[in-house]
C-alpha positions in Angstrom: 36.3 33.4 28.3 33.5 34.7 30.3 33.2 33.5 33.9 31.6 33.7 37.2 34.6 34.1 39.5 35.3 35.1 43.1 38.2 36.5 45.0 39.9 33.3 45.8 39.6 29.6 46.6 39.2 28.0 50.0 42.0 25.7 50.8 41.0 22.0 51.4 37.3 22.8 50.9 36.5 19.2 50.2 36.4 16.7 47.3 35.2 17.8 43.9 31.8 16.1 43.1 31.1 14.7 39.6 29.1 17.4 37.9 29.9 16.8 34.3 26.7 16.6 32.2 24.7 18.4 34.9 22.9 21.7 34.5 25.0 24.5 35.7 22.7 25.5 38.5 22.7 22.0 39.9 26.5 21.6 39.5 27.1 24.8 41.4 24.8 23.7 44.2 26.6 20.3 44.4 30.1 22.0 44.6 28.8 24.3 47.4 27.4 21.3 49.2 30.8 19.7 49.0 32.3 22.6 50.9 33.4 25.1 48.3 31.4 28.2 49.1 33.3 30.7 47.0 32.5 31.6 43.3 33.4 29.0 40.6 35.1 29.8 37.4 32.8 29.2 34.5 34.0 29.1 30.9 31.7 29.4 27.9 28.2 30.9 28.1 28.1 32.4 24.6 28.3 36.1 23.7 26.4 37.4 26.7 27.8 34.9 29.2 25.7 32.8 31.5 22.4 34.5 32.2 20.2 31.7 33.2 22.3 28.9 34.8 19.7 26.2 34.2 20.0 26.7 30.4 23.7 25.6 30.4 25.3 22.2 30.7 28.6 21.3 32.3 30.8 19.6 29.7 34.2 19.6 31.5 35.3 20.1 35.1 38.6 20.8 36.9 39.5 19.2 39.2 38.2 15.8 38.4 35.6 14.1 40.5 37.0 13.0 43.8 40.0 15.2 43.8 40.5 17.9 46.5 39.3 21.4 45.7 42.6 23.1 46.7 42.0 25.8 44.0 39.0 27.4 42.4 37.0 24.8 40.5 36.6 25.5 36.8 33.6 24.4 34.7 33.3 24.6 31.0 29.7 24.9 29.8 27.7 24.8 26.6 24.1 24.5 25.5 24.5 20.8 24.9 27.7 18.9 25.3 28.9 17.0 22.2 28.6 13.2 22.4 31.7 11.2 22.8 33.0 10.1 19.5 32.8 6.4 18.8 36.1 4.5 18.6 37.2 3.9 15.0 36.3 0.5 13.6 39.3 -1.6 12.7 39.6 -2.2 9.0 41.7 -5.4 9.6 39.9 -8.5 8.5 38.8 -11.0 11.2 40.4 -14.4 11.4 37.1 -16.1 10.7 34.9 -15.4 7.7 31.2 -16.1 7.4 30.5 -18.5 4.5 28.3 -17.1 1.8 24.8 -18.7 1.7 23.0 -19.2 -1.5 20.0 -16.9 -1.7 16.8 -18.6 -2.6 15.5 -17.7 -6.0 12.6 -15.3 -6.0 9.3 -16.9 -6.9 8.0 -16.4 -10.4 5.3 -13.7 -10.5 1.8 -15.2 -10.8 0.2 -13.9 -14.0 -2.9 -11.9 -13.1 -6.1 -12.8 -14.7 -7.3 -10.3 -17.3 -10.2 -8.0 -16.4 -12.2 -9.1 -19.4 -12.7 -12.9 -20.0 -12.4 -14.0 -23.6 -12.2 -17.5 -25.2 -8.5 -16.7 -25.8 -7.6 -15.7 -22.3 -9.8 -18.0 -20.2 -10.0 -21.8 -20.8 -13.3 -22.1 -18.8 -15.0 -19.6 -21.0 -13.6 -21.2 -24.2 -15.0 -24.6 -23.0 -18.4 -23.0 -22.1 -18.9 -21.5 -25.6 -17.9 -24.8 -27.3 -20.4 -26.8 -25.2 -23.6 -28.1 -26.7 -25.7 -28.6 -23.5 -27.1 -25.3 -22.2 -28.4 -27.0 -19.1 -25.2 -28.7 -18.0 -23.6 -28.3 -14.6 -20.7 -26.6 -16.3 -22.9 -23.7 -17.2 -24.1 -23.3 -13.6 -20.6 -23.6 -12.3 -19.3 -20.9 -14.6 -22.1 -18.5 -13.7 -21.4 -19.0 -10.0 -17.6 -18.8 -10.3 -17.5 -15.7 -12.5 -20.5 -13.8 -11.3 -20.1 -10.1 -11.9 -17.1 -10.5 -14.2 -17.0 -9.2 -17.7 -17.0 -11.5 -20.8 -16.4 -10.7 -24.4 -17.3 -13.0 -27.3 -18.9 -13.3 -30.8 -22.5 -14.3 -30.8 -25.8 -13.9 -32.7 -29.5 -13.2 -32.0 -31.5 -16.4 -32.2 -34.8 -15.2 -30.7 -36.6 -12.0 -29.5 -39.7 -11.8 -27.4 -41.5 -8.8 -25.9 -40.9 -8.5 -22.2 -44.3 -8.8 -20.5 -46.7 -6.3 -21.9 -44.1 -3.9 -23.0 -44.0 -2.9 -26.7 -40.4 -1.5 -26.7 -38.7 -3.9 -24.3 -37.5 -7.4 -25.1 -36.0 -10.6 -23.9 -33.2 -11.4 -26.4 -31.8 -14.9 -26.7 -28.2 -15.0 -27.8 -26.1 -18.0 -28.9 -22.3 -18.2 -29.3 -20.7 -17.8 -32.7 -22.4 -16.9 -36.0 -26.1 -17.4 -36.6 -27.1 -20.9 -37.5 -30.7 -22.0 -37.9 -29.9 -25.7 -37.0 -27.3 -25.5 -34.3 -26.7 -23.1 -31.4 -23.5 -23.8 -29.5 -22.8 -22.5 -26.0 -25.3 -21.6 -23.2 -28.6 -20.0 -23.7 -27.5 -16.4 -23.1 -30.3 -13.9 -22.6 -30.5 -10.1 -22.4 -33.6 -9.7 -20.3 -35.9 -6.7 -20.3 -33.8 -4.5 -22.6 -34.7 -1.7 -24.9 -33.0 -2.5 -28.3 -32.1 1.1 -28.9 -30.4 2.2 -25.7 -29.8 -0.7 -23.3 -27.5 -2.7 -25.6 -25.0 0.2 -25.8 -24.3 -0.1 -29.5 -20.9 0.9 -30.8 -22.0 1.0 -34.5 -25.1 1.1 -36.6 -26.8 -1.8 -38.4 -26.3 -1.7 -42.2 -30.0 -2.2 -42.6 -31.1 0.2 -39.8 -32.8 -2.8 -38.1 -31.6 -5.3 -35.5 -33.3 -8.7 -35.1 -33.0 -12.5 -35.3 -30.1 -13.6 -37.5 -27.9 -10.7 -36.8 -24.3 -11.5 -35.7 -23.0 -9.5 -32.8 -19.8 -8.9 -30.9 -20.8 -8.7 -27.2 -19.2 -7.4 -24.0 -21.4 -8.2 -21.0 -21.5 -8.8 -17.3 -22.0 -12.3 -16.0 -25.4 -12.7 -14.3 -27.3 -15.6 -12.8 -28.1 -19.0 -14.3 -31.7 -20.0 -14.1 -31.6 -23.8 -14.3 -35.3 -24.2 -13.6 -36.5 -21.6 -16.1 -35.4 -22.8 -19.5 -31.7 -23.0 -18.5 -31.3 -19.3 -19.3 -27.9 -17.7 -18.6 -28.6 -14.0 -17.9 -26.0 -11.4 -19.0 -26.1 -7.6 -18.7 -25.0 -5.8 -21.9 -22.0 -3.4 -21.6 -21.2 -2.9 -25.3 -22.7 -4.4 -28.4 -21.3 -4.3 -32.0 -23.0 -5.4 -35.2 -20.6 -7.7 -37.1 
């Protein structure tokens, strides 16, 4: 025990103030103001004792607050006083029990729509490819609803025309399904202003080394706009094209 102690206590110096929890310097000042002007016993303070009083906190005091300081007050200090332990929680069951409530079932996860629309994964696209009226409102509705989305389907080249005055750029008309000279199901898809070598992003080579009307293709493309007043053309932007 290291302490700050004097020669003796003053009898009937006054009542002990409540200094527990205070910084030591403030506690000593309060005791002096209460009438005890001699040195106070201080326990604690670490290896080197109390050097800076304001750095230490009073954790215990003798006598208790309100009692007469008939002997030298004693203060126990530390850097920080430990918190009072919480009373133990009784393990005995209570007389009343809370009835169990049935938890609501978690909602079924909503299946997310695939990134690439195919006839097998999207009913709107399947109906679109099976339609026979390329100018119907259903085509315009699909183009507006799925603008910017990616579609994938089997189709064929039914017409090719040079784009403007270009010799190497074309407007390519594509129908759904295999090539047929008498019937062309689905919308009037068009690759507009494309170079047949680079812009269609071929994944394989044509067996004949040529590509043209009558060739069956597997197409991955981005949905573009529908031009109802210009031949009911449904513009699509090629992403990947495969000769079938």
